[in-house]
C-alpha positions as CSV (number, residue, x, y, z in Angstrom):
1,M,0.0,0.0,0.0
2,S,1.5,3.3,-1.1
3,I,1.3,6.4,1.1
4,Q,0.4,9.5,-0.8
5,T,1.8,12.8,0.5
6,E,0.4,16.1,-0.4
7,T,2.7,18.2,-2.6
8,I,3.3,21.6,-1.1
9,R,3.4,24.3,-3.8
10,R,4.7,27.8,-3.4
11,V,2.4,30.8,-3.8
12,T,3.1,32.2,-7.2
13,V,3.5,35.7,-8.6
14,P,0.3,35.5,-10.7
15,Q,-1.6,34.4,-7.6
16,I,-0.4,37.4,-5.7
17,R,-1.2,39.7,-8.6
18,D,-4.7,38.2,-8.9
19,R,-5.5,39.1,-5.3
20,K,-6.2,42.7,-6.3
21,G,-9.4,43.7,-4.6
22,G,-9.8,40.3,-3.0
23,E,-8.8,38.7,0.3
24,P,-6.1,40.8,1.9
25,I,-2.5,39.7,1.3
26,V,-0.5,38.9,4.5
27,S,3.2,39.5,4.5
28,L,6.2,40.0,6.9
29,T,9.9,40.5,6.5
30,S,12.1,37.6,7.3
31,Y,15.9,37.2,7.4
32,H,16.6,33.7,8.7
33,A,15.4,30.1,8.1
34,H,13.8,29.4,11.4
35,T,11.5,32.5,11.6
36,A,10.7,32.1,7.9
37,A,9.4,28.5,8.6
38,I,7.1,29.9,11.3
39,A,5.9,33.0,9.4
40,E,5.1,31.2,6.2
41,K,2.4,29.2,8.0
42,H,0.4,32.4,8.1
43,C,1.8,34.7,5.3
44,D,1.3,34.7,1.6
45,F,4.7,36.1,0.8
46,L,7.8,36.9,2.8
47,L,10.1,39.8,2.0
48,V,13.8,39.5,2.6
49,G,14.1,43.2,3.1
50,D,17.2,45.3,3.1
51,S,15.9,46.4,6.5
52,L,18.0,43.5,7.7
53,G,20.9,46.0,7.7
54,M,19.4,47.8,10.5
55,V,17.5,45.0,12.3
56,M,20.2,42.3,12.0
57,H,23.5,44.2,11.6
58,G,23.0,47.4,13.5
59,M,23.4,49.8,10.6
60,E,21.9,53.3,10.8
61,S,20.1,52.9,7.5
62,T,19.7,50.4,4.6
63,V,22.2,52.2,2.4
64,G,25.2,50.1,3.5
65,V,23.6,46.8,2.7
66,S,25.4,44.8,0.0
67,L,24.3,42.4,-2.7
68,E,26.2,39.6,-1.0
69,L,24.4,40.2,2.3
70,M,21.0,40.1,0.6
71,I,21.9,36.9,-1.1
72,M,23.1,35.3,2.1
73,H,19.9,36.0,4.0
74,G,17.8,35.2,0.9
75,K,19.3,31.8,0.7
76,A,18.4,31.1,4.4
77,V,14.8,32.2,4.0
78,V,14.3,30.1,0.9
79,R,15.8,27.1,2.6
80,G,13.5,27.5,5.6
81,T,10.3,27.7,3.6
82,K,8.2,25.6,1.3
83,R,5.0,27.5,0.6
84,A,5.4,31.3,0.8
85,L,6.4,33.4,-2.2
86,I,9.9,34.8,-1.4
87,V,10.8,38.3,-2.5
88,V,14.3,39.7,-2.1
89,D,15.1,43.4,-1.9
90,M,17.6,44.8,-4.4
91,P,20.0,46.9,-2.2
92,F,21.0,50.4,-2.8
93,G,23.5,50.8,-5.8
94,S,22.6,47.5,-7.4
95,Y,20.0,48.7,-9.9
96,E,19.9,52.5,-10.2
97,E,22.7,52.9,-12.7
98,S,21.0,51.2,-15.7
99,P,18.4,48.6,-16.6
100,S,21.3,46.3,-17.7
101,Q,23.0,46.6,-14.3
102,A,19.7,45.9,-12.6
103,F,19.1,42.8,-14.7
104,R,22.6,41.4,-14.0
105,N,22.1,41.8,-10.2
106,A,18.5,40.7,-10.2
107,A,19.4,37.6,-12.1
108,T,22.2,36.9,-9.7
109,I,19.9,37.2,-6.7
110,M,17.3,34.9,-8.2
111,K,19.9,32.3,-9.3
112,E,21.8,32.3,-6.0
113,T,18.8,32.4,-3.7
114,Q,16.1,30.6,-5.8
115,C,13.6,33.3,-4.7
116,Q,10.6,34.0,-6.9
117,A,10.8,37.8,-7.3
118,V,12.8,40.9,-6.4
119,K,11.7,44.3,-5.1
120,L,13.2,47.7,-6.0
121,E,12.4,51.2,-4.8
122,G,11.4,54.1,-6.9
123,G,8.5,55.4,-9.0
124,A,8.3,56.8,-12.5
125,R,12.1,57.1,-12.6
126,M,12.4,53.3,-12.3
127,A,9.6,52.4,-14.7
128,E,12.0,51.7,-17.6
129,T,14.1,49.4,-15.3
130,V,11.0,47.6,-14.1
131,K,9.8,47.1,-17.7
132,F,13.3,45.9,-18.8
133,L,13.4,43.3,-16.0
134,T,9.9,42.0,-16.4
135,E,10.3,41.6,-20.1
136,R,13.3,39.4,-19.4
137,G,11.6,37.0,-16.9
138,I,12.4,38.8,-13.6
139,P,9.2,39.4,-11.5
140,V,9.3,42.8,-9.8
141,M,7.6,44.2,-6.8
142,G,7.6,47.9,-6.7
143,H,8.1,50.3,-3.7
144,I,6.9,53.9,-3.6
145,G,6.2,56.6,-1.1
146,L,8.7,56.6,1.7
147,T,11.7,54.8,0.1
148,P,14.3,54.1,2.8
149,Q,17.2,53.9,0.4
150,S,16.6,57.6,-0.4
151,T,16.5,58.9,3.1
152,N,19.6,60.9,2.6
153,V,17.8,62.9,-0.1
154,M,14.5,63.0,1.8
155,G,16.3,64.1,5.0
156,G,15.2,61.2,7.1
157,F,12.3,58.8,7.4
158,K,9.5,61.3,6.7
159,T,5.8,60.6,6.1
160,Q,4.9,61.3,2.5
161,G,1.8,63.2,1.3
162,R,1.2,65.5,4.2
163,D,0.8,68.2,1.6
164,E,-2.1,67.3,-0.7
165,D,-0.3,69.2,-3.6
166,T,2.2,66.3,-3.7
167,W,-0.4,63.5,-4.0
168,Q,-0.4,63.3,-7.8
169,I,3.4,62.7,-7.9
170,H,2.9,59.6,-5.8
171,I,-0.1,58.4,-7.7
172,D,1.7,58.9,-11.0
173,D,4.7,56.9,-9.5
174,A,2.4,54.0,-8.7
175,I,0.7,54.1,-12.2
176,A,4.1,54.2,-13.9
177,V,5.5,51.2,-12.0
178,A,2.3,49.2,-12.4
179,E,2.1,49.9,-16.2
180,A,5.8,48.9,-16.5
181,G,4.9,45.4,-15.2
182,A,5.3,45.3,-11.5
183,F,3.0,42.5,-10.0
184,A,2.5,44.4,-6.7
185,I,3.6,47.6,-5.1
186,V,4.7,48.4,-1.6
187,V,3.2,51.7,-0.5
188,E,5.2,52.9,2.6
189,G,4.8,55.8,4.9
190,V,2.1,57.8,3.1
191,V,-1.0,59.5,4.6
192,E,-4.1,57.3,4.6
193,P,-6.2,59.1,2.0
194,L,-3.3,59.1,-0.4
195,A,-2.8,55.4,0.0
196,D,-6.5,54.9,-0.7
197,K,-6.3,56.9,-3.9
198,I,-3.1,54.9,-5.0
199,T,-4.9,51.6,-4.4
200,K,-7.8,52.7,-6.5
201,A,-5.6,54.1,-9.3
202,I,-3.8,50.9,-10.2
203,D,-4.8,47.4,-11.2
204,V,-2.1,45.5,-9.2
205,P,-2.2,44.9,-5.4
206,T,-0.8,47.5,-3.0
207,I,1.0,46.3,0.0
208,G,0.7,48.8,2.8
209,I,3.2,49.7,5.5
210,G,2.3,52.8,7.3
211,A,-0.4,53.5,4.7
212,S,-4.1,52.3,4.8
213,K,-6.2,49.4,5.7
214,T,-7.8,49.6,2.3
215,C,-4.5,48.5,0.7
216,D,-4.7,45.1,-0.9
217,G,-2.3,43.7,1.7
218,Q,-0.1,44.6,4.6
219,I,3.5,44.1,5.6
220,L,5.5,44.8,8.8
221,V,9.1,44.2,9.9
222,M,8.8,41.0,11.9
223,E,11.1,42.1,14.7
224,D,9.0,45.3,15.1
225,M,5.6,43.5,15.5
226,L,7.1,40.8,17.8
227,G,8.3,43.5,20.2
228,L,12.0,42.9,19.8
229,N,12.7,46.6,19.3
230,E,12.0,49.1,22.1
231,W,11.1,51.9,19.6
232,V,8.9,51.3,16.6
233,P,7.2,53.6,14.2
234,K,3.6,54.7,14.8
235,F,2.2,52.4,12.2
236,V,3.5,49.3,13.9
237,K,1.3,47.3,16.3
238,K,3.2,45.1,18.7
239,Y,1.7,41.6,18.6
240,G,4.2,40.2,21.0
241,A,6.7,41.1,23.8
242,M,9.6,38.9,22.6
243,G,12.2,41.4,23.7
244,D,10.9,41.2,27.3
245,A,10.7,37.4,27.1
246,I,14.3,37.1,25.8
247,N,15.6,39.4,28.5
248,E,13.8,37.4,31.2
249,A,15.1,34.1,29.9
250,V,18.7,35.3,29.6
251,A,18.6,36.8,33.1
252,E,17.3,33.5,34.5
253,Y,20.0,31.6,32.7
254,A,22.8,34.0,33.9
255,A,21.6,33.7,37.5
256,E,21.5,29.9,37.4
257,V,25.0,29.8,35.9
258,R,26.4,32.0,38.6
259,S,24.7,30.0,41.4
260,R,25.8,26.7,39.7
261,A,22.2,25.6,39.5
262,F,22.8,25.1,35.8
263,P,23.7,22.7,34.4
264,G,21.7,20.3,36.6
265,T,21.8,16.5,36.6
266,A,19.3,16.4,33.7
267,N,21.7,18.5,31.6
268,V,24.9,16.6,31.9
269,Y,26.2,13.2,30.7
270,G,27.1,10.3,32.9
271,S,29.6,7.5,32.2
272,N,28.7,3.9,31.8
273,K,29.0,2.1,35.1
274,K,31.0,-1.2,35.1
């Protein structure tokens, strides 16, 4: 008697694109295999974000993240998952120079990590690059609004769209990237009514972060929503207190080591008695 096992298939790019206006898309960032394995049970796609530079490596911004670093973490997330679509960020300096540069680096990311798509920041100015990549078999997720790789130009992490006169710029950015072939667009750090207008203006899903509940999906940095960081932006809701839990566990461990309560008899090996 043969035992049949169900084949687990990854969520695909067309499946995400087809969720426009449907059931909200759930996503989180992930940078390592073990958290990815947990998160994919509940998420449609996982983003290996360049935020790992700040979250995992203590950088002040995402600007210092290298292609090699993204590939290393991307490999770990892909290895730890079976079902979720995996998207890997293209880091600063790896795609802005030209569409050809972007293709070479995007192809390297996909071949090395075996991810299913890449994400790059920028609106209308990146439309040509998005089109170049998608026409050559590279699925692209866009990213508009607050674009962290441009914080040196923006003067920091500033909410976009406070001035209604700027709204059309962001709407035009979204339309340009969608028409260029992006299968979804992250909309970050924009005022809620602007996010609503962007979502209605394009025919691909919007993934909100600090945007609006009317976006077609939501994403957060996992470490933020788990409570691993003391300070988080206003748009983050802490769904856990893992920072406190880790602190308590490490404090208990340290106390037991110092008192010689650990390791106990259950934690050491005995010899074979003759």
